[in-house]
C-alpha positions as a Markdown table, in Angstrom:
| # | Residue | x | y | z |
|---|---|---|---|---|
| 1 | Met | -0.1 | 0.0 | -0.1 |
| 2 | Phe | 1.5 | 3.3 | -1.1 |
| 3 | His | 1.0 | 6.6 | 0.9 |
| 4 | Leu | 2.0 | 10.1 | -0.3 |
| 5 | Tyr | 2.7 | 12.8 | 2.4 |
| 6 | Ile | 3.1 | 16.2 | 1.4 |
| 7 | Ser | 4.2 | 18.7 | 4.2 |
| 8 | Glu | 4.4 | 22.4 | 3.2 |
| 9 | Ser | 6.3 | 25.1 | 5.1 |
| 10 | Pro | 6.1 | 27.9 | 2.5 |
| 11 | Pro | 8.2 | 28.7 | 0.6 |
| 12 | Tyr | 9.3 | 24.9 | 0.9 |
| 13 | Cys | 7.5 | 21.7 | 0.2 |
| 14 | Arg | 8.6 | 18.1 | 1.2 |
| 15 | Met | 7.0 | 15.0 | -0.4 |
| 16 | Ala | 7.5 | 11.6 | 0.9 |
| 17 | Leu | 6.3 | 8.4 | -0.8 |
| 18 | Thr | 6.1 | 5.3 | 1.3 |
| 19 | Gln | 5.1 | 1.6 | 0.9 |
| 20 | Asp | 4.0 | -0.3 | 3.9 |
| 21 | Gly | 5.7 | 2.3 | 6.1 |
| 22 | Gln | 8.9 | 2.3 | 4.2 |
| 23 | Leu | 10.2 | 5.4 | 2.5 |
| 24 | Lys | 10.5 | 4.8 | -1.2 |
| 25 | Leu | 10.9 | 8.3 | -2.5 |
| 26 | Tyr | 11.7 | 11.6 | -1.2 |
| 27 | Arg | 11.5 | 15.1 | -3.0 |
| 28 | Thr | 11.7 | 18.8 | -1.9 |
| 29 | Met | 10.8 | 21.8 | -3.8 |
| 30 | Ala | 11.2 | 25.5 | -3.2 |
| 31 | Ala | 9.6 | 28.6 | -4.5 |
| 32 | Gly | 11.7 | 30.5 | -7.2 |
| 33 | Glu | 13.7 | 27.4 | -8.1 |
| 34 | Leu | 13.8 | 26.0 | -11.7 |
| 35 | Met | 12.7 | 22.5 | -11.2 |
| 36 | Ala | 11.6 | 19.8 | -13.7 |
| 37 | Gly | 8.4 | 20.7 | -15.2 |
| 38 | Thr | 8.9 | 24.6 | -15.0 |
| 39 | Val | 7.7 | 26.1 | -18.3 |
| 40 | Ala | 8.8 | 29.6 | -19.4 |
| 41 | Val | 9.0 | 32.1 | -22.3 |
| 42 | Gly | 12.8 | 32.4 | -22.9 |
| 43 | Arg | 15.0 | 34.5 | -25.1 |
| 44 | Ile | 18.2 | 33.0 | -26.5 |
| 45 | Ser | 21.1 | 35.0 | -25.1 |
| 46 | Lys | 24.0 | 33.0 | -26.5 |
| 47 | Trp | 23.9 | 30.5 | -29.4 |
| 48 | Leu | 26.8 | 27.9 | -29.4 |
| 49 | Pro | 26.8 | 26.4 | -32.8 |
| 50 | Gly | 29.7 | 24.2 | -32.2 |
| 51 | Ile | 27.8 | 22.1 | -29.5 |
| 52 | Arg | 24.4 | 22.8 | -31.0 |
| 53 | Gly | 23.2 | 24.4 | -27.7 |
| 54 | Ala | 21.9 | 27.8 | -26.3 |
| 55 | Phe | 21.8 | 29.7 | -23.1 |
| 56 | Val | 18.3 | 30.9 | -22.7 |
| 57 | Asp | 17.1 | 33.8 | -20.4 |
| 58 | Val | 13.9 | 33.0 | -18.6 |
| 59 | Gly | 13.6 | 36.1 | -16.4 |
| 60 | His | 14.5 | 36.9 | -12.8 |
| 61 | Glu | 18.2 | 36.9 | -13.9 |
| 62 | Gln | 17.9 | 33.1 | -14.4 |
| 63 | Gln | 19.3 | 31.1 | -17.3 |
| 64 | Val | 18.8 | 27.5 | -18.7 |
| 65 | Phe | 20.8 | 25.6 | -21.1 |
| 66 | Val | 19.1 | 23.9 | -24.1 |
| 67 | Ala | 20.5 | 21.2 | -26.2 |
| 68 | Cys | 19.0 | 21.5 | -29.9 |
| 69 | Asn | 18.5 | 19.2 | -32.6 |
| 70 | Arg | 21.7 | 18.9 | -34.5 |
| 71 | Glu | 19.9 | 19.1 | -37.9 |
| 72 | Asp | 18.1 | 22.3 | -37.0 |
| 73 | Asp | 19.8 | 25.5 | -37.9 |
| 74 | Ser | 17.1 | 28.1 | -37.3 |
| 75 | Phe | 18.0 | 29.2 | -33.8 |
| 76 | Lys | 19.6 | 32.6 | -33.5 |
| 77 | Glu | 20.4 | 34.9 | -30.6 |
| 78 | Gly | 17.5 | 37.1 | -29.6 |
| 79 | Gln | 14.7 | 34.6 | -30.6 |
| 80 | Val | 12.0 | 33.9 | -28.1 |
| 81 | His | 10.6 | 30.5 | -27.5 |
| 82 | Leu | 8.8 | 28.4 | -25.0 |
| 83 | Val | 11.0 | 26.3 | -23.1 |
| 84 | Ser | 10.5 | 23.4 | -20.5 |
| 85 | Val | 12.9 | 22.5 | -17.6 |
| 86 | Thr | 14.1 | 18.9 | -17.7 |
| 87 | Arg | 16.6 | 19.0 | -14.9 |
| 88 | Ala | 17.2 | 21.3 | -12.0 |
| 89 | Ala | 20.4 | 23.4 | -11.7 |
| 90 | Glu | 23.2 | 21.9 | -10.0 |
| 91 | Ser | 26.5 | 23.4 | -8.3 |
| 92 | Gly | 28.1 | 25.4 | -11.0 |
| 93 | Lys | 25.7 | 24.2 | -13.8 |
| 94 | Lys | 22.6 | 25.7 | -15.3 |
| 95 | Ala | 19.3 | 24.0 | -15.4 |
| 96 | Met | 18.8 | 21.9 | -18.3 |
| 97 | Ala | 15.7 | 22.5 | -20.6 |
| 98 | Lys | 14.3 | 21.7 | -24.0 |
| 99 | Met | 12.5 | 23.8 | -26.6 |
| 100 | Gly | 8.7 | 23.6 | -26.5 |
| 101 | Ala | 6.3 | 23.4 | -23.6 |
| 102 | Ser | 5.1 | 20.2 | -22.0 |
| 103 | Ala | 2.6 | 19.4 | -19.4 |
| 104 | Arg | 2.7 | 16.7 | -16.9 |
| 105 | Gly | -0.1 | 15.1 | -15.3 |
| 106 | Val | -1.0 | 12.0 | -13.2 |
| 107 | Phe | -1.7 | 9.7 | -16.2 |
| 108 | Thr | 0.0 | 11.5 | -19.0 |
| 109 | Val | 2.5 | 13.8 | -20.5 |
| 110 | Val | 1.4 | 16.0 | -23.3 |
| 111 | Glu | 3.7 | 17.9 | -25.6 |
| 112 | Ser | 3.6 | 19.5 | -29.1 |
| 113 | Gly | 3.7 | 16.9 | -31.8 |
| 114 | His | 1.6 | 14.0 | -33.0 |
| 115 | Glu | 3.1 | 10.8 | -31.5 |
| 116 | Ile | 1.2 | 8.7 | -29.1 |
| 117 | Arg | 3.3 | 6.5 | -26.8 |
| 118 | Phe | 2.5 | 4.0 | -23.9 |
| 119 | Ser | 4.7 | 3.1 | -21.2 |
| 120 | Arg | 5.9 | -0.5 | -20.9 |
| 121 | Gly | 4.1 | -0.8 | -17.6 |
| 122 | Tyr | 0.8 | 0.4 | -19.3 |
| 123 | Arg | 1.2 | -2.1 | -22.1 |
| 124 | Arg | 1.9 | -5.0 | -19.8 |
| 125 | His | -1.2 | -4.4 | -17.7 |
| 126 | Lys | -3.5 | -3.7 | -20.8 |
| 127 | Asp | -2.1 | -6.5 | -22.8 |
| 128 | Gly | -2.7 | -4.9 | -26.3 |
| 129 | Thr | -6.1 | -3.3 | -25.6 |
| 130 | Glu | -4.8 | 0.2 | -25.8 |
| 131 | Ser | -5.9 | 0.7 | -29.5 |
| 132 | Asn | -9.2 | 2.5 | -28.5 |
| 133 | Leu | -7.5 | 5.0 | -26.4 |
| 134 | Lys | -4.6 | 5.6 | -28.9 |
| 135 | Ala | -7.4 | 6.5 | -31.5 |
| 136 | Ala | -9.2 | 8.9 | -29.2 |
| 137 | Leu | -5.8 | 10.6 | -28.1 |
| 138 | Ala | -4.8 | 11.0 | -31.9 |
| 139 | Asp | -7.8 | 13.7 | -32.1 |
| 140 | Leu | -6.0 | 16.0 | -29.7 |
| 141 | Asn | -3.3 | 16.5 | -32.4 |
| 142 | Arg | -0.7 | 16.2 | -29.4 |
| 143 | Ser | 2.3 | 14.1 | -28.4 |
| 144 | Val | 1.1 | 12.2 | -25.7 |
| 145 | Leu | 3.0 | 9.7 | -23.2 |
| 146 | Val | 0.6 | 7.5 | -21.3 |
| 147 | Arg | 2.1 | 6.5 | -17.9 |
| 148 | Thr | 1.7 | 3.2 | -16.1 |
| 149 | Ser | -0.4 | 4.7 | -13.5 |
| 150 | Ala | -3.1 | 5.2 | -16.3 |
| 151 | His | -3.8 | 1.4 | -16.3 |
| 152 | Trp | -6.4 | 1.4 | -13.5 |
| 153 | Ala | -8.0 | 4.8 | -14.7 |
| 154 | Ser | -10.9 | 4.9 | -17.1 |
| 155 | Asp | -10.1 | 6.0 | -20.6 |
| 156 | Asp | -12.4 | 8.9 | -19.9 |
| 157 | Ala | -10.3 | 10.1 | -17.0 |
| 158 | Val | -7.1 | 9.7 | -19.2 |
| 159 | Leu | -8.8 | 11.7 | -22.0 |
| 160 | Ala | -10.0 | 14.3 | -19.5 |
| 161 | Glu | -6.5 | 14.9 | -18.1 |
| 162 | Cys | -5.0 | 15.2 | -21.7 |
| 163 | Gln | -7.6 | 17.6 | -22.7 |
| 164 | Met | -6.7 | 19.8 | -19.5 |
| 165 | Leu | -3.0 | 19.4 | -20.3 |
| 166 | Ser | -3.6 | 20.4 | -23.9 |
| 167 | Asp | -5.6 | 23.5 | -22.9 |
| 168 | Arg | -2.7 | 24.4 | -20.6 |
| 169 | Leu | -0.4 | 24.3 | -23.7 |
| 170 | Asp | -2.6 | 26.4 | -25.7 |
| 171 | Gly | -2.5 | 29.0 | -22.7 |
| 172 | Phe | 1.3 | 29.0 | -22.7 |
| 173 | Ala | 1.2 | 29.6 | -26.5 |
| 174 | Ser | -1.2 | 32.5 | -26.2 |
| 175 | Glu | 1.2 | 33.8 | -23.5 |
| 176 | Leu | 4.1 | 33.8 | -26.0 |
| 177 | Gln | 2.2 | 35.5 | -28.6 |
| 178 | Asn | 1.0 | 38.2 | -26.1 |
| 179 | Ser | 4.5 | 39.2 | -24.9 |
| 180 | Gly | 8.0 | 37.9 | -25.6 |
| 181 | Thr | 9.3 | 39.2 | -22.2 |
| 182 | Pro | 11.4 | 36.3 | -20.5 |
| 183 | Arg | 9.3 | 35.0 | -17.7 |
| 184 | Ile | 8.1 | 31.8 | -15.8 |
| 185 | Leu | 4.7 | 30.7 | -16.9 |
| 186 | Asp | 4.3 | 27.7 | -14.7 |
| 187 | Ser | 6.6 | 27.1 | -11.7 |
| 188 | Gly | 6.5 | 23.4 | -12.0 |
| 189 | Trp | 4.9 | 22.8 | -8.4 |
| 190 | Gln | 1.9 | 20.9 | -9.8 |
| 191 | Ala | 4.0 | 19.0 | -12.3 |
| 192 | Gly | 6.3 | 17.8 | -9.4 |
| 193 | Met | 3.4 | 16.7 | -7.4 |
| 194 | Ala | 2.0 | 15.0 | -10.3 |
| 195 | Glu | 5.1 | 13.0 | -10.8 |
| 196 | Met | 4.9 | 11.8 | -7.1 |
| 197 | Leu | 1.1 | 10.8 | -7.6 |
| 198 | Ser | 2.1 | 8.9 | -10.7 |
| 199 | Ala | 5.0 | 7.1 | -9.0 |
| 200 | Gly | 2.9 | 6.0 | -6.2 |
| 201 | Ser | -0.2 | 4.8 | -8.3 |
| 202 | Arg | 1.3 | 2.4 | -10.7 |
| 203 | Thr | -0.7 | -0.4 | -9.2 |
| 204 | Glu | -3.6 | 1.4 | -7.4 |
| 205 | Pro | -4.7 | 4.9 | -6.4 |
| 206 | Val | -2.3 | 6.2 | -3.9 |
| 207 | Arg | -3.4 | 7.5 | -0.5 |
| 208 | Val | -2.7 | 11.1 | 0.2 |
| 209 | Ala | -2.1 | 13.2 | 3.2 |
| 210 | Leu | -1.4 | 17.0 | 3.3 |
| 211 | Asp | -1.0 | 19.4 | 6.1 |
| 212 | His | -1.4 | 22.9 | 4.4 |
| 213 | Ala | -5.1 | 23.7 | 4.0 |
| 214 | Pro | -4.8 | 26.1 | 1.0 |
| 215 | Arg | -3.1 | 23.3 | -0.9 |
| 216 | Phe | -5.7 | 20.9 | 0.1 |
| 217 | Glu | -8.5 | 22.8 | -1.1 |
| 218 | Glu | -6.7 | 23.2 | -4.5 |
| 219 | Trp | -6.0 | 19.5 | -4.7 |
| 220 | Gln | -9.6 | 18.6 | -4.1 |
| 221 | Thr | -10.5 | 20.7 | -7.1 |
| 222 | Trp | -7.8 | 19.4 | -9.3 |
| 223 | Leu | -8.2 | 15.7 | -8.3 |
| 224 | Gly | -12.0 | 15.8 | -8.7 |
| 225 | Gln | -11.4 | 16.6 | -12.3 |
| 226 | Val | -8.6 | 14.1 | -13.2 |
| 227 | Ala | -8.5 | 11.4 | -10.6 |
| 228 | Pro | -11.6 | 11.0 | -8.3 |
| 229 | Glu | -10.3 | 7.8 | -7.1 |
| 230 | Ile | -7.3 | 9.5 | -5.5 |
| 231 | Lys | -9.4 | 12.5 | -4.3 |
| 232 | Gln | -11.6 | 10.0 | -2.2 |
| 233 | Gln | -8.3 | 8.9 | -0.4 |
| 234 | Thr | -6.9 | 12.4 | 0.3 |
| 235 | Arg | -7.2 | 14.0 | 3.7 |
| 236 | Leu | -6.0 | 17.1 | 5.5 |
| 237 | His | -3.7 | 16.2 | 8.5 |
| 238 | Ser | -4.3 | 18.1 | 11.8 |
| 239 | Gly | -3.4 | 17.5 | 15.3 |
| 240 | Pro | -0.5 | 18.2 | 17.8 |
| 241 | Thr | 2.0 | 16.1 | 15.9 |
| 242 | Gly | 3.5 | 17.1 | 12.6 |
| 243 | Leu | 2.6 | 15.1 | 9.5 |
| 244 | Phe | 6.0 | 13.7 | 8.9 |
| 245 | Asp | 6.4 | 12.8 | 12.7 |
| 246 | Ala | 3.1 | 11.3 | 13.0 |
| 247 | Ser | 3.7 | 9.1 | 10.0 |
| 248 | Lys | 7.3 | 8.1 | 11.2 |
| 249 | Ile | 8.9 | 9.6 | 8.2 |
| 250 | Thr | 11.3 | 12.3 | 9.9 |
| 251 | Ser | 13.6 | 9.6 | 11.2 |
| 252 | Gln | 13.9 | 7.9 | 7.8 |
| 253 | Val | 14.5 | 11.2 | 6.0 |
| 254 | Ser | 17.2 | 12.2 | 8.6 |
| 255 | Ala | 19.0 | 8.9 | 8.0 |
| 256 | Leu | 19.5 | 9.9 | 4.5 |
| 257 | Arg | 22.1 | 12.3 | 5.5 |
| 258 | Gln | 24.1 | 9.8 | 7.4 |
| 259 | Ser | 27.0 | 8.0 | 6.0 |
| 260 | Lys | 26.4 | 4.8 | 8.0 |
| 261 | Val | 23.4 | 2.8 | 7.5 |
| 262 | Trp | 22.7 | -0.1 | 9.9 |
| 263 | Leu | 21.3 | -3.5 | 8.8 |
| 264 | Lys | 19.0 | -5.7 | 10.7 |
| 265 | Ser | 21.5 | -8.4 | 10.8 |
| 266 | Gly | 23.9 | -6.3 | 12.8 |
| 267 | Gly | 26.0 | -5.2 | 10.0 |
| 268 | Phe | 26.3 | -1.8 | 8.3 |
| 269 | Met | 27.1 | 0.0 | 5.2 |
| 270 | Leu | 29.3 | 3.1 | 4.7 |
| 271 | Phe | 28.5 | 5.4 | 2.0 |
| 272 | Asn | 31.2 | 7.8 | 0.5 |
| 273 | Ser | 31.1 | 10.1 | -2.5 |
| 274 | Arg | 34.4 | 11.6 | -3.9 |
| 275 | His | 35.2 | 13.0 | -7.2 |
| 276 | Gly | 32.1 | 11.6 | -9.0 |
| 277 | Ile | 32.5 | 8.1 | -7.6 |
| 278 | Thr | 30.4 | 6.6 | -4.8 |
| 279 | Thr | 31.7 | 3.6 | -2.7 |
| 280 | Ile | 29.4 | 1.5 | -0.5 |
| 281 | Asp | 31.2 | -0.6 | 1.9 |
| 282 | Val | 29.4 | -3.5 | 3.4 |
| 283 | Asn | 30.6 | -4.5 | 6.9 |
| 284 | Thr | 29.7 | -7.3 | 9.3 |
| 285 | Gly | 29.8 | -4.9 | 12.4 |
| 286 | Lys | 27.8 | -6.3 | 15.3 |
| 287 | Gly | 27.2 | -9.3 | 13.4 |
| 288 | Ser | 30.9 | -10.3 | 13.0 |
| 289 | Gln | 30.6 | -13.1 | 15.7 |
| 290 | Lys | 27.9 | -14.7 | 13.7 |
| 291 | Met | 29.6 | -14.4 | 10.2 |
| 292 | Gln | 31.7 | -17.5 | 10.7 |
| 293 | Thr | 29.3 | -19.7 | 8.5 |
| 294 | Leu | 28.7 | -19.3 | 4.9 |
| 295 | Asn | 24.9 | -19.0 | 5.3 |
| 296 | Asn | 25.3 | -16.0 | 7.6 |
| 297 | Gln | 27.6 | -14.2 | 5.0 |
| 298 | Val | 25.1 | -14.7 | 2.3 |
| 299 | Lys | 22.2 | -13.4 | 4.4 |
| 300 | Val | 24.0 | -10.2 | 5.3 |
| 301 | Asn | 24.9 | -9.6 | 1.6 |
| 302 | Leu | 21.5 | -10.3 | 0.5 |
| 303 | Glu | 20.0 | -7.7 | 2.9 |
| 304 | Ala | 22.9 | -5.3 | 2.1 |
| 305 | Ala | 22.0 | -5.7 | -1.7 |
| 306 | Asp | 18.4 | -4.8 | -1.1 |
| 307 | Val | 19.0 | -1.9 | 1.2 |
| 308 | Ala | 22.0 | -0.5 | -0.8 |
| 309 | Ala | 19.7 | -0.4 | -4.0 |
| 310 | Gln | 16.9 | 1.5 | -2.0 |
| 311 | Gln | 19.5 | 4.1 | -0.6 |
| 312 | Ile | 20.9 | 4.7 | -3.9 |
| 313 | Gln | 17.5 | 5.6 | -5.3 |
| 314 | Leu | 16.4 | 7.4 | -2.3 |
| 315 | Arg | 19.6 | 9.6 | -2.1 |
| 316 | Glu | 19.6 | 10.2 | -5.8 |
| 317 | Ile | 23.1 | 8.9 | -6.1 |
| 318 | Ala | 24.3 | 8.7 | -9.8 |
| 319 | Gly | 27.4 | 8.2 | -11.8 |
| 320 | Leu | 29.9 | 5.4 | -11.1 |
| 321 | Ile | 28.8 | 3.4 | -8.0 |
| 322 | Val | 31.1 | 0.5 | -6.4 |
| 323 | Val | 29.5 | -1.8 | -3.8 |
| 324 | Asp | 32.1 | -3.8 | -1.8 |
| 325 | Phe | 30.0 | -6.8 | -0.4 |
| 326 | Val | 31.4 | -9.2 | 2.2 |
| 327 | Ser | 33.6 | -11.6 | 0.1 |
| 328 | Leu | 31.8 | -14.7 | -1.0 |
| 329 | Lys | 33.6 | -17.7 | -2.4 |
| 330 | Leu | 30.9 | -19.6 | -4.3 |
| 331 | Gln | 29.8 | -18.2 | -7.7 |
| 332 | Arg | 26.2 | -19.2 | -7.0 |
| 333 | Asp | 26.3 | -17.1 | -3.8 |
| 334 | Arg | 27.4 | -14.0 | -5.9 |
| 335 | Glu | 24.8 | -14.7 | -8.5 |
| 336 | Arg | 22.0 | -14.7 | -5.7 |
| 337 | Val | 23.2 | -11.4 | -4.2 |
| 338 | Glu | 23.5 | -9.9 | -7.7 |
| 339 | Gln | 20.0 | -11.0 | -8.5 |
| 340 | Val | 18.4 | -9.3 | -5.3 |
| 341 | Phe | 20.4 | -6.0 | -6.3 |
| 342 | Arg | 19.2 | -6.0 | -10.0 |
| 343 | Ala | 15.7 | -6.8 | -9.0 |
| 344 | Ala | 15.5 | -3.7 | -6.7 |
| 345 | Phe | 16.2 | -1.4 | -9.6 |
| 346 | Ala | 13.5 | -3.0 | -11.8 |
| 347 | Lys | 11.2 | -0.1 | -11.4 |
| 348 | Asp | 13.9 | 2.6 | -11.3 |
| 349 | Asp | 13.0 | 5.3 | -13.9 |
| 350 | Leu | 16.8 | 6.1 | -14.5 |
| 351 | Lys | 19.1 | 4.3 | -16.9 |
| 352 | Thr | 21.4 | 1.9 | -15.0 |
| 353 | Arg | 24.2 | -0.6 | -16.1 |
| 354 | Ile | 24.9 | -3.2 | -13.6 |
| 355 | Glu | 28.1 | -5.3 | -13.9 |
| 356 | Pro | 28.3 | -9.0 | -12.3 |
| 357 | Ile | 29.9 | -9.1 | -8.9 |
| 358 | Asn | 33.7 | -10.1 | -9.3 |
| 359 | Ser | 35.8 | -12.5 | -7.4 |
| 360 | Leu | 36.6 | -9.8 | -5.0 |
| 361 | Gly | 33.0 | -9.3 | -4.0 |
| 362 | Ala | 32.7 | -5.9 | -5.6 |
| 363 | Leu | 30.0 | -4.8 | -7.9 |
| 364 | Met | 30.2 | -1.9 | -10.3 |
| 365 | Met | 27.4 | -0.1 | -11.7 |
| 366 | Ser | 26.5 | 3.2 | -13.6 |
| 367 | Arg | 23.3 | 5.3 | -12.9 |
| 368 | Glu | 21.9 | 8.2 | -15.1 |
| 369 | Lys | 22.0 | 11.7 | -13.3 |
| 370 | Arg | 18.6 | 13.4 | -12.8 |
| 371 | Ala | 19.4 | 15.9 | -10.2 |
| 372 | Glu | 21.9 | 16.6 | -7.4 |
| 373 | Ser | 22.1 | 13.9 | -4.7 |
| 374 | Arg | 20.6 | 14.5 | -1.3 |
| 375 | Thr | 24.0 | 15.0 | 0.2 |
| 376 | Glu | 24.9 | 17.6 | -2.4 |
| 377 | Val | 21.5 | 19.5 | -1.9 |
| 378 | Glu | 21.4 | 19.5 | 1.9 |
| 379 | Ser | 25.0 | 20.0 | 2.6 |
| 380 | Lys | 28.2 | 21.9 | 1.5 |
| 381 | Met | 32.1 | 21.8 | 1.9 |
| 382 | Cys | 33.2 | 22.3 | 5.4 |
| 383 | Ala | 35.6 | 25.1 | 5.5 |
| 384 | Ala | 37.5 | 23.5 | 8.4 |
| 385 | Cys | 38.0 | 20.1 | 6.9 |
| 386 | Lys | 38.3 | 21.1 | 3.2 |
| 387 | Gly | 35.7 | 18.7 | 2.0 |
| 388 | Glu | 36.8 | 15.6 | 4.0 |
| 389 | Gly | 33.5 | 15.9 | 6.0 |
| 390 | Arg | 30.1 | 17.8 | 5.5 |
| 391 | Ile | 28.0 | 19.9 | 7.5 |
| 392 | Thr | 24.3 | 20.9 | 7.2 |
| 393 | Ser | 23.9 | 24.1 | 5.0 |
| 394 | Glu | 22.3 | 27.2 | 6.3 |
| 395 | Asp | 19.5 | 26.8 | 3.9 |
| 396 | Ala | 18.9 | 23.4 | 5.2 |
| 397 | Leu | 18.8 | 24.7 | 8.7 |
| 398 | Cys | 16.3 | 27.4 | 7.8 |
| 399 | Arg | 14.0 | 24.9 | 6.2 |
| 400 | Glu | 14.1 | 22.8 | 9.6 |
| 401 | Leu | 13.3 | 26.0 | 11.4 |
| 402 | Leu | 10.4 | 26.8 | 9.1 |
| 403 | Val | 9.0 | 23.4 | 9.6 |
| 404 | Thr | 9.0 | 24.0 | 13.3 |
| 405 | Leu | 7.4 | 27.4 | 13.2 |
| 406 | Trp | 4.6 | 26.4 | 10.7 |
| 407 | His | 3.8 | 23.5 | 13.1 |
| 408 | Glu | 3.9 | 25.5 | 16.2 |
| 409 | Asn | 1.8 | 28.3 | 14.8 |
| 410 | Arg | -0.9 | 25.9 | 13.4 |
| 411 | Leu | -1.4 | 24.7 | 17.0 |
| 412 | Glu | -1.3 | 28.1 | 18.6 |
| 413 | Thr | -0.3 | 31.5 | 17.0 |
| 414 | Arg | 2.4 | 33.1 | 19.0 |
| 415 | Asp | 5.1 | 35.7 | 18.8 |
| 416 | Trp | 8.7 | 34.3 | 18.8 |
| 417 | Thr | 12.3 | 35.4 | 19.5 |
| 418 | Leu | 14.9 | 33.5 | 17.5 |
| 419 | His | 18.5 | 33.4 | 18.7 |
| 420 | Leu | 21.0 | 32.7 | 16.0 |
| 421 | Asn | 24.7 | 31.9 | 16.4 |
| 422 | Asn | 27.5 | 33.5 | 14.4 |
| 423 | Arg | 27.2 | 31.1 | 11.5 |
| 424 | Leu | 23.3 | 31.4 | 10.8 |
| 425 | Tyr | 22.7 | 35.1 | 11.7 |
| 426 | Pro | 24.5 | 36.7 | 8.7 |
| 427 | Phe | 22.6 | 34.3 | 6.3 |
| 428 | Leu | 19.0 | 34.6 | 7.8 |
| 429 | His | 19.3 | 38.3 | 8.6 |
| 430 | Lys | 19.7 | 39.2 | 5.0 |
| 431 | Gln | 16.9 | 36.9 | 3.8 |
| 432 | Ser | 14.3 | 37.0 | 6.6 |
| 433 | Asp | 11.6 | 38.4 | 4.3 |
| 434 | Tyr | 12.0 | 35.4 | 2.0 |
| 435 | Tyr | 11.7 | 32.7 | 4.8 |
| 436 | Phe | 9.3 | 34.3 | 7.1 |
| 437 | Ala | 7.0 | 36.5 | 4.9 |
| 438 | Pro | 4.7 | 33.7 | 4.1 |
| 439 | Leu | 4.4 | 32.6 | 7.8 |
| 440 | Ile | 3.8 | 36.2 | 9.1 |
| 441 | Ser | 1.2 | 36.8 | 6.4 |
| 442 | Gln | -0.7 | 33.8 | 7.2 |
| 443 | Phe | -0.7 | 34.1 | 10.9 |
| 444 | Gly | 0.1 | 37.8 | 11.5 |
| 445 | Asn | 2.5 | 37.2 | 14.3 |
| 446 | Gln | 6.0 | 38.6 | 14.8 |
| 447 | Ile | 9.5 | 37.1 | 14.9 |
| 448 | Gln | 12.3 | 38.9 | 16.4 |
| 449 | Ile | 15.9 | 37.9 | 15.4 |
| 450 | Val | 18.6 | 38.2 | 18.0 |
| 451 | His | 22.3 | 37.6 | 17.4 |
| 452 | Asp | 23.9 | 35.4 | 20.1 |
| 453 | Gly | 27.7 | 35.0 | 19.4 |
| 454 | Glu | 28.1 | 32.7 | 22.5 |
| 455 | Gln | 25.5 | 30.4 | 21.2 |
| 456 | Arg | 27.0 | 27.0 | 19.9 |
| 457 | Glu | 23.6 | 25.4 | 18.4 |
| 458 | Pro | 22.6 | 27.3 | 15.0 |
| 459 | Tyr | 19.3 | 28.6 | 16.3 |
| 460 | Lys | 17.2 | 28.7 | 19.5 |
| 461 | Leu | 13.5 | 29.3 | 19.3 |
| 462 | Leu | 11.6 | 30.9 | 22.3 |
| 463 | Pro | 8.0 | 32.1 | 22.5 |
| 464 | Ile | 7.2 | 35.6 | 23.7 |
| 465 | Asp | 4.7 | 35.6 | 26.5 |
């Protein structure tokens, strides 16, 4: 059973998808960020004919990089086009985008063109009966990708969503004709949430819980039009305990920042990423005394294979990955461990290549990069250790603070005094409006920021009586 939990502390949003209580997918979004699904009016600021690419201004002093068709020579500097972001910006790199607008829904993705495609999962469930839907979709004169999640929905629901997304594309085209000024037309928030809904609804409608009342009302309207089955299973969370805490997600998300992951067998894994290579070292740990028999070695490796694959996907680890299992002498045991590892990536949306486990017990794989890893997003290089270790970034600390403030004010609106140490005060003092304006606008309270140079913890939150 899949559950989707959406917790908003404007301007941030956290989304967690769980299966039987275990975290399967975790995403964060922030207002103002260029994320996958963002649609904008862009002006080509620099055309690079050598690599068939262009830097495109999309307003608010933001740029994206667009890789163009090698056979298309029509692009020139100063031209205005619709662009869709396909990958968020990374450290030192622009966000990636493509020419043309696309609209993402729970069941479909709609773009300009005339190609109708069905995912492998949809075809597997429908067993060749998608011809009627394909004929109806062709009347839209759009390129449509039908997702796996559409297999349990009626054809009418899929068509209704496609029509809604097609109308959205018409709206983008009208905006482009009205004005060529670079600007964001769609922030991508709904597209990001639709991706999570689709991922959780591959076998049946996902159950959804939200803690932000304005978003809940918006969702009730949206889901009522495209997925009434999901709407019926959507609820607004309230109570003295936060949504993620009540659902036992907070501890699982916090564990994603840790380099050590414990196994039920008593062993543990160490994650280390350096210079584009991630190593995962499987150790016997507390189970070392039990590791004298071959069967116990196989058991720990089988558990490590499954957990390592889950952590790779949760942490958004990409590039070259090396997993060093506890050494196994028999080829059949190595094959069993490898089979478990491969099976855990069967439903991974990203391209992977997995090599067999070698005689040393090491498995090598490569994984396509979609975004920065959780470690890169929520931490930065430590000035003291020059990258040998990592500390939580100021932005991540502010997000944690916002989660606490929004939760406390939902229970009881109060004024607060916020004591900040030498590290966090310069960062938050300059950007206090960005972080606190939505909160103050919602509850009408006051937040007094105090600099405490002697304070060791990043922040201390005290109510004003």
